[in-house]
C-alpha positions as CSV (number, residue, x, y, z in Angstrom):
1,M,0.0,0.0,0.0
2,H,2.8,2.4,0.8
3,R,4.1,2.0,-2.8
4,M,0.7,2.9,-4.2
5,A,0.3,6.0,-2.0
6,A,2.8,8.2,-4.0
7,P,1.3,7.5,-7.5
8,A,-2.3,7.8,-6.1
9,I,-1.5,11.2,-4.7
10,T,0.2,12.3,-7.9
11,V,-2.9,11.2,-10.0
12,A,-5.2,13.1,-7.6
13,L,-3.1,16.3,-7.8
14,L,-3.0,16.1,-11.6
15,A,-6.7,15.5,-11.8
16,T,-7.3,18.5,-9.5
17,A,-5.1,20.7,-11.6
18,W,-6.7,19.5,-14.8
19,E,-10.2,20.2,-13.4
20,A,-9.2,23.7,-12.2
21,I,-7.6,24.6,-15.6
22,V,-10.6,23.6,-17.6
23,R,-13.0,25.4,-15.2
24,I,-11.0,28.6,-14.9
25,D,-10.3,28.9,-18.6
26,H,-13.8,27.7,-19.6
27,I,-12.4,25.2,-22.1
28,N,-15.1,23.6,-24.3
29,E,-15.6,19.9,-23.5
30,R,-15.2,19.0,-27.1
31,T,-11.6,20.3,-26.9
32,L,-10.7,19.1,-23.4
33,P,-13.3,17.8,-21.0
34,A,-12.7,18.1,-17.2
35,P,-12.3,14.9,-15.2
36,S,-15.8,15.4,-13.7
37,Q,-17.3,15.6,-17.2
38,I,-15.5,12.4,-18.2
39,I,-16.9,10.6,-15.1
40,A,-20.4,12.0,-15.8
41,A,-20.2,10.8,-19.4
42,M,-19.2,7.3,-18.1
43,V,-22.1,7.2,-15.7
44,D,-24.6,8.3,-18.4
45,T,-23.4,5.7,-20.9
46,W,-22.4,2.9,-18.5
47,P,-24.4,0.0,-19.9
48,E,-23.2,0.7,-23.5
49,L,-19.6,1.3,-22.3
50,M,-19.6,-2.0,-20.3
51,A,-21.0,-3.9,-23.2
52,A,-18.3,-2.7,-25.5
53,T,-15.7,-3.3,-22.8
54,A,-16.9,-6.9,-22.4
55,I,-16.2,-7.6,-26.1
56,T,-12.8,-6.1,-26.0
57,T,-11.9,-7.8,-22.7
58,G,-12.9,-11.2,-24.1
59,E,-10.7,-10.7,-27.2
60,T,-7.8,-9.4,-25.1
61,A,-8.0,-12.2,-22.5
62,A,-8.1,-15.0,-25.2
63,G,-5.3,-13.5,-27.2
64,F,-3.2,-12.9,-24.1
65,A,-3.6,-16.4,-22.9
66,I,-2.6,-17.8,-26.3
67,A,0.3,-15.4,-26.5
68,V,1.6,-16.6,-23.1
69,A,1.4,-20.3,-23.9
70,S,2.7,-20.0,-27.4
71,G,5.4,-17.5,-26.5
72,I,6.8,-19.6,-23.7
73,G,6.7,-22.7,-25.9
74,T,8.4,-20.9,-28.7
75,G,11.1,-19.5,-26.4
76,M,11.8,-23.0,-25.1
77,A,12.1,-24.4,-28.6
78,L,14.5,-21.6,-29.5
79,Y,16.6,-22.5,-26.5
80,R,16.6,-26.2,-27.2
81,S,17.4,-26.0,-30.9
82,R,20.4,-24.0,-31.9
83,M,19.5,-24.2,-35.6
84,L,15.9,-22.9,-34.9
85,H,17.4,-20.1,-32.7
86,R,19.6,-19.0,-35.5
87,A,16.8,-19.1,-38.1
88,L,14.0,-17.5,-36.1
89,Y,15.4,-15.4,-33.2
90,P,16.4,-12.5,-35.5
91,L,13.0,-12.6,-37.1
92,L,11.2,-12.5,-33.8
93,V,13.3,-9.5,-32.7
94,A,12.6,-7.7,-36.0
95,A,8.9,-8.5,-35.8
96,Q,8.6,-6.4,-32.7
97,T,9.4,-3.3,-34.8
98,I,6.4,-3.8,-37.2
99,P,3.8,-1.2,-36.5
100,L,0.3,-2.5,-35.7
101,I,-1.3,-0.3,-38.4
102,A,0.7,-2.2,-41.0
103,V,-0.5,-5.7,-40.2
104,A,-4.0,-5.1,-38.8
105,P,-5.6,-4.6,-42.3
106,L,-4.2,-8.0,-43.4
107,F,-6.0,-9.7,-40.5
108,M,-9.2,-7.9,-41.5
109,L,-8.8,-9.4,-45.0
110,W,-8.1,-12.9,-43.6
111,F,-10.6,-13.0,-40.8
112,G,-13.1,-10.3,-41.6
113,F,-14.8,-8.3,-38.9
114,N,-15.1,-11.2,-36.5
115,P,-13.6,-11.2,-33.0
116,A,-11.5,-14.2,-34.0
117,G,-9.3,-12.0,-36.1
118,K,-8.7,-9.6,-33.1
119,V,-7.8,-12.6,-30.9
120,V,-5.3,-13.9,-33.4
121,L,-3.7,-10.5,-33.9
122,V,-3.3,-10.0,-30.1
123,A,-1.8,-13.5,-29.8
124,V,0.6,-13.1,-32.7
125,L,1.9,-9.7,-31.7
126,G,2.0,-10.6,-28.0
127,L,4.0,-13.8,-28.3
128,F,7.1,-12.0,-29.6
129,P,8.4,-10.4,-26.4
130,I,7.5,-13.5,-24.4
131,A,9.4,-15.8,-26.7
132,V,12.4,-13.6,-26.8
133,Q,12.5,-13.1,-23.0
134,T,12.0,-16.8,-22.4
135,S,14.8,-17.8,-24.7
136,R,17.1,-15.1,-23.2
137,G,16.2,-16.1,-19.7
138,L,17.0,-19.8,-20.3
139,V,20.3,-18.9,-21.9
140,A,21.3,-16.7,-18.9
141,V,20.8,-19.5,-16.4
142,P,24.2,-20.5,-15.0
143,Q,25.4,-23.9,-16.2
144,F,26.0,-25.3,-12.8
145,Y,22.3,-25.5,-12.1
146,E,21.9,-28.0,-14.9
147,D,25.1,-29.8,-13.9
148,V,24.0,-30.4,-10.3
149,A,20.5,-31.6,-11.4
150,L,22.0,-34.0,-14.0
151,T,24.6,-35.3,-11.4
152,C,21.7,-36.1,-9.1
153,G,20.1,-38.3,-11.7
154,A,17.6,-35.9,-13.3
155,T,16.8,-36.0,-17.0
156,R,17.4,-33.1,-19.3
157,A,13.7,-32.6,-19.8
158,W,13.0,-32.6,-16.0
159,T,16.0,-30.2,-15.5
160,L,14.6,-27.8,-18.1
161,W,11.1,-27.7,-16.6
162,H,11.9,-27.8,-12.9
163,V,15.3,-26.1,-12.7
164,K,16.0,-23.8,-15.6
165,M,12.5,-22.6,-16.1
166,R,12.3,-21.8,-12.4
167,V,15.6,-19.8,-12.5
168,A,14.5,-18.0,-15.6
169,A,11.0,-17.4,-14.4
170,R,11.5,-13.7,-13.4
171,Q,12.7,-12.8,-16.9
172,I,9.9,-14.8,-18.5
173,F,7.4,-12.8,-16.3
174,G,9.2,-9.6,-17.6
175,G,8.3,-10.7,-21.2
176,I,4.7,-11.3,-20.1
177,R,4.5,-7.8,-18.6
178,I,5.8,-6.3,-21.9
179,C,3.1,-8.2,-23.7
180,A,0.4,-7.1,-21.2
181,A,1.4,-3.5,-21.6
182,Y,-0.2,-3.3,-25.1
183,V,-2.6,-6.2,-25.6
184,F,-5.6,-4.0,-24.8
185,G,-4.4,-1.3,-27.1
186,T,-3.8,-3.9,-29.9
187,A,-7.4,-5.2,-29.6
188,V,-8.9,-1.7,-29.5
189,T,-6.9,-0.6,-32.5
190,A,-7.8,-3.7,-34.5
191,E,-11.5,-3.0,-33.6
192,Y,-11.2,0.6,-34.7
193,L,-9.9,-0.4,-38.1
194,G,-12.7,-2.9,-38.6
195,A,-15.2,-4.6,-36.2
196,T,-18.9,-4.6,-35.3
197,N,-18.6,-4.0,-31.6
198,G,-16.0,-3.3,-28.9
199,L,-14.2,-0.3,-27.5
200,G,-12.6,0.4,-30.9
201,I,-16.1,1.0,-32.4
202,W,-17.0,3.0,-29.3
203,L,-14.0,5.3,-29.9
204,Q,-14.9,5.5,-33.6
205,G,-18.4,6.6,-32.8
206,A,-17.3,9.1,-30.2
207,F,-14.8,10.6,-32.6
208,N,-17.3,10.9,-35.4
209,S,-19.8,12.6,-33.2
210,F,-17.2,14.9,-31.5
211,R,-18.1,13.5,-28.0
212,T,-14.7,14.0,-26.5
213,P,-15.6,12.9,-23.0
214,L,-16.5,9.5,-24.4
215,I,-13.1,9.2,-26.0
216,F,-11.5,9.8,-22.6
217,S,-13.9,7.4,-20.9
218,A,-12.8,4.6,-23.2
219,T,-9.2,5.5,-22.7
220,L,-9.7,5.4,-18.9
221,V,-11.3,1.9,-19.2
222,I,-8.3,0.7,-21.3
223,I,-5.9,2.0,-18.6
224,I,-7.9,0.3,-15.8
225,G,-8.0,-2.9,-17.8
226,T,-4.3,-2.9,-18.3
227,G,-3.7,-2.1,-14.7
228,L,-5.9,-5.0,-13.6
229,L,-4.0,-7.3,-16.0
230,F,-0.7,-6.3,-14.4
231,L,-2.1,-7.0,-10.9
232,L,-3.1,-10.5,-12.1
233,I,0.4,-11.1,-13.4
234,D,1.9,-9.9,-10.1
235,A,-0.4,-12.2,-8.2
236,A,0.6,-15.1,-10.4
237,E,4.3,-14.4,-10.0
238,Y,3.9,-14.1,-6.3
239,A,2.0,-17.4,-6.1
240,L,4.6,-19.2,-8.2
241,L,7.8,-17.6,-7.1
242,G,7.1,-15.7,-3.9
243,E,8.1,-12.2,-3.1
244,R,10.9,-10.5,-5.1
245,D,14.2,-10.6,-3.2
246,D,14.9,-6.9,-4.0
247,D,11.5,-5.6,-2.9
248,S,12.5,-4.6,0.6
249,A,15.8,-3.2,-0.4
250,S,14.3,-1.1,-3.2
251,Y,11.8,0.6,-0.9
252,D,13.4,0.7,2.5
253,G,16.4,2.6,1.3
254,R,18.8,-0.3,2.1
């Protein structure tokens, strides 16, 4: 809780300053709505906003789950096969530089306006950082971990799953967090370019009707959704690996 206090106070101060500037300067809400106007717009359109959010959340959750599973599997394959690593690793790194706007239209042509296309797009773009971090994490595990396990009679497969994956888990979770940072944005952008429902269509309708508070309300929902996803990842990491060793040192000044 003490870690959350500082950013919470900062957000409160920024929101207060934002509200004061809009009110004092009498800025039109179509240009820049005040936080209170954004909240009021969310309350007025809550059922429709939540219906759109449910569509986007479902696409995001499905794509994210596929990205995690396929990303970890791909990273392990890159680690186990030197030839596969040489052939695919540079392509995975390069793929992370491809802008979403360049590939989203292709998925529209292949899958149409159906949610399945958004799920696949989220999964494909999300697996890259997870695969790269999984491969790098396994390579960085000191060799003596494997030597000790093999000396004690463990198989290489058992050693990979129960020793190396455990040691590399923190870095793998780092890749998962990188993926989580933009999965909601990926789904929303794909919907904006072509869909029948979701937050992307919500944003498109708000923009076309010049309802700026609704644009901010969708943005706020995306931020909250991403934050909740990060909390779930933190909870999963804590359940699997326990508390980070550097947590107390980082915040106690030691």
